[in-house]
N, C-alpha and C positions, 0 to 999 in steps of 0.2 A: 081935277086939273089933268088935262090930256098929256100923255107922254110925248116927248119930242125926240126925234132921232136925227142926228147929223151924220150923213153918210159921206165919208171922205172919197173923193174921186181918185181912182188909181189909173195911172198911165197904162193904156192897153199894150203899148209897145213893151214896157218893162214887165208887165204881167206875162206876156208871151215869152220874154227872155227867161224869166224865172221858171216858167213851166217847162221850157225846153232844156235849160241847163241843169235843173235839179229834178226833172221828171215829177213835177208836182201837179196835183189837181188844180184846176183854174181858180177855184174859190180860195184855196190856201195861198196861191201866188198873189191873188188880188188882195187878200187880207194883209199879207206881208208888205206889199207895196203901199197899201193904204196907211200902214203904220210907219212908213218911212224906211222900211227895210227893202230897198229897191235895187240892189245889185246882187249878183250871184255870190260874191264874197261875203257880203253882210248877211245874206240869207243862210249860207252855210254856217257862219259863226253862230247865228241865232238858233238854228235847228240842231246843230251838233256841238253843243258846248262841251268844254273839257277843262279840267284843272290846269293842264299844261298851258292853254291859251287864255283862259278867262279868270283864273285865280290870281289875284294881284299881290304884290309885295305887302306884307302886313304893316310895314313901317309907313305906308301911305296913310294909315289911320292916325289922325292928329293925336299926339301925346302918347301913342302906344310904346314908343321907345323908352320914354321915361318910366312907364309902368313896368316894362320888362327889366329895366335896370334895377328898380327897387325890389322886384320879386326875385331876381337873380341873387341879389345881395342877401335877401332874407333866407333863401334856400341854402346858400353856401354857408351862412352862419348858423344853420340849424334852428332857425326861429320857427315857432308854431304859427302857421298861416291859417286864417279863417276866411273861407270864401262865402261872402254874404250875398245871397240871391233874392229872388222875388217869388211869390207864391203862384204865379201863372206858369204854364208849361215852358215858355221861353226862359223864364228865370230858373226853373228847375233844371231844364236841359243845360243851360249855361253853367249852373253850379256843378252839375255832373261832369261836364267837359273839363272845366278848370280843375276841379278836385281830383279827378282821375289823372289828368295830365301832370299835376304837381306831384301826386303820389308816385307816378312812374319815374319822376325825376328825383325821387328820394326825399321829398319834402314831408314834414309833419303837418298834415293838412286836415282841417275840420270843415265840413260843409254846414251851412246854416241858412235856414229859410225862416223869416219871421212868421208868427202866427197872425193870420188875417184879422181876427176880431180882437185879440188881446193886445197885439203890438203894432198893427197897422202896416202900411206900405213903406218900404225903404228904411233907412236908418232912423230909428226913433229912440227916445229915452228908454221906453219900455223894452225894446229889442236889445238895446245896449246892455241893460242889466243882465239879460240872459247870455249875451255874448261874453261878458266878463267871466261867467262861470266856466268857460272853456279855456281860460288863461291864454289867449292869443297874444303874440308879439306884433302881429301884422294882420290887418284886415283889408281884403280886396273885394270890391263889389263887382257883381255882374248883373247886367240888365236893370240897374238902378243906381242912384247916387248922384246923378248929374245936377240935381236941385237940392242937395243936402249940405249947403254951405255952413249953416249953423250947427247941424248935427255932427259934421266931421270934426268940428272943434271939440265937441263933447268926447268923441272917440280919442282924439289926441290928448285931451285932458286926463283921460284914463290911462295914459301911457302906452297907447297902442298906435303903431304906425299905420298909415292909410294910403290906399291907392283906389282910384275910381275907374271902372269901365262900364260903359252904358251905350245905348244906341238911341235914346230919346232926345227930343229937341232941347238944346241948351237954353237956359234963361239967365237972368241976372243973379241966379243963386248957385252958379258953378262954384264948387269948393275951391278954396285958395290955399296955396302953400303945400299942396300934395299933388302927386302925379295924377293926371286925368286923361283918359283916352275915350273918345267918342267920335265916330266918323261924321256926325252931324255938326260938330263944332265948325267944320269947314264945309260950306254948302257945295263946294266943287269937288269934294272927296268922292272918288268913284266907288268907295266901299259903303256909301251912306245907305245902300239898300239892305245891308245886313241886319239881322235880328241880334238880340243880345247874345244868343248862343253862337252866332257867326263871329261876333267880336271876340268872344271867349276862345273860339277856335283859332283865330288869328293870334291871340296872345300865346296859346300853347305852341303854335307854329314857331313864333319868334323865340320863345323861351326854350323850346326843345332844341333849337339850333345852337343855343348857347351851351348846351350840355351834351352836344354830340348826337342828338336825336332829331334831325331836321324833318323826319317824316312821321314823328310821333302823332301829330295832329290828325293824320289820315285815319287813325284808329277810332276817332270819335266823331266822324262825319255823320253817322246815323243819328246820334244824339242831337247834333246841331240841326239836322234836317227836321226833326220833330219840333224843335223850337221855332224854326223858320216858317214851317207850314202852319203851326198853331197860331203864330202871331200875324198871319195873313200878310207876310211880306211880299212885295212884288216879285214875280218870277222873271227878273231881269238881271243882267250883269252876273256877278259872282254867285247869286242865289241859284242860277240855273244848273251849273255843274255840281254845286253842293247838294241840291235836292235830288238830282239824277243819281249821283253816286251813293247818297244816303239810302235812297229807296232800293238801289241795286244791292247794297249790303244787307238790308233787311229781308229782301226776297231770296237772295242766294244763300246766306248763312247767318240767320238772325242770332244774335247773342242770347244767352239764357233769359234775360229779363224781357227782351222783345218776344222771344218764343213763348214765354209764359203768358204775355199779354195777348198774343195771337190766339193761344189756346183758350183762354178764359173769355175772350170777346167773340169767339166763334168765327174768327177770320182765318183760321188755318186752311191752307190749300187754295186760298184766293189771293192772286197777285196784288200786292200793295201798290197804290198809285198816290200821287199828291192829293187827289180828290178823295179817295176812300179812306185815307189816313184821318181825314177830318170827321169821319163818321165811325171810326173804329177805335184806334189806339188813343188818339188825341183827347176826345171827350172824357175817357176814363182817367187818363193821367191828369187832366185839368180838374177833375171832380174833387180830388183831394184838397187842392188849394181853395176851391170854391166853397167847400164844406167846412173850411176853417183850419185845416192842418195839412200842409203840403208834404210833411215828412214821409207819409206813406208812399207817395209817388217818388220822392227822392230816394228813399231806401230801396225801392224796387229797381230804379235805374242804376243804383250803385251796386246791385247784387249780381254776382257772377255764378251763383249756385241755382240750378233750375228749380230744385225742390223749394228752396226759400223764396225764390222769385214767384213760383206758382202760388204759394201761400199768400204772398203779398198781393199778387194780381187778383186772386179770388176775393180778398178783402176789399180791394179797390173796386171790383165789380159790384159788390154789395153797396159800397158808398155811392157809386154812380147811379145805381137804381134809386137810392134815396134822393139824389140830386134831380133825377128825371121826374120823380113823383112830385117833389116840391115845385119844380119848374112847370109841370102840367097844371098843378093847382093854381099857381100864381097867374099863369097864362089865361086860364078861364076867368079868374076874378078880374084881370085887366081888360079882357074883351067885353065883359058885362059893363064895366065902368066906362069903357070907351064908347060903347053903344049909347049909354045914357047921356054923355056930355058932348058928343060930337054933333055939331050942327053946321058942318061945312067950313069951319075955320081952317086956316092953313097950317096951324100947329096944334098938336094934341099931346097933352101930358097926363099920364095916369100915375097914381101913387097910392100907397097904403101903409098904415102904421104896422110895423112889425114884419114887413116883407123881408125875406131872407137876403142879407147883404151880399152873399156870394153868388146868389142865383138870379136875383131880380133883373140884372142887366140883360 
């Protein structure tokens, strides 16, 4: 099937205006105009994003105020709060952001990531059994939970208060009777481009303001950047200043855990970009969850001691090597199978018994 390209026509007059006003190469100006960014003001906003102009009020996220109210109450009462995340890097980053934020506010906080193979995705009965061993009074999800209507009732039945934060599409399984924050609940919400880590950052922003630390969230922009890029979120709206500032933090003064990752991945001395993050730090951090236990990546991102972080990063490097070896083997098997069964059909599915659940995708 031949590829088809639809080329948007760009007004020559507007292209010339952008060229002149912003001193841009013609192909850049034409690309902007073709994408509907056809005034100098709009082009400047797109090319030079900033938190001051582009980071929006966190309370625009539907339900976020209710989650903040519930968390503020839990913190002030000294309740133990469990942050329940997901085993991909967005979930791990979101868990890191909220756990670190809550601890900075004095909260007794436990991070928790379910085990991929033993407990599955999101709140499950198996995961809940391990959650109980931490003795939490309050469970707040990040990057998951929007479709856990029945499971939330199990958590409540265990005597644990619940709040949900997520960024996935809502269904008819939205939990009821508990605070739920998800920008995609309202299709018109301008924060719907955010990853789970971005929503967690908004939560820390709003919660920090309640405790006299309105800029606390800025300390965790680098973590939210990792989750945003890893989850392939569109580089539009709030994600643009977020990723720009996060990469700037990692390049200028990487915290110990990031510095250790740069060292073990061979990326030291090479400027990080949103592109090469996807080939350096992100695959290594994702490897832990793919291989079955995301705690290694979580513990690394929670570490502020370089020696400890370097040890964990070295262990993660070995795990990533295992992941790559399995991926290469499965890829070869899949290619052979595809060659045998493909006869020009428009859809092709390959499968195999025992293919590694965390790698086969």
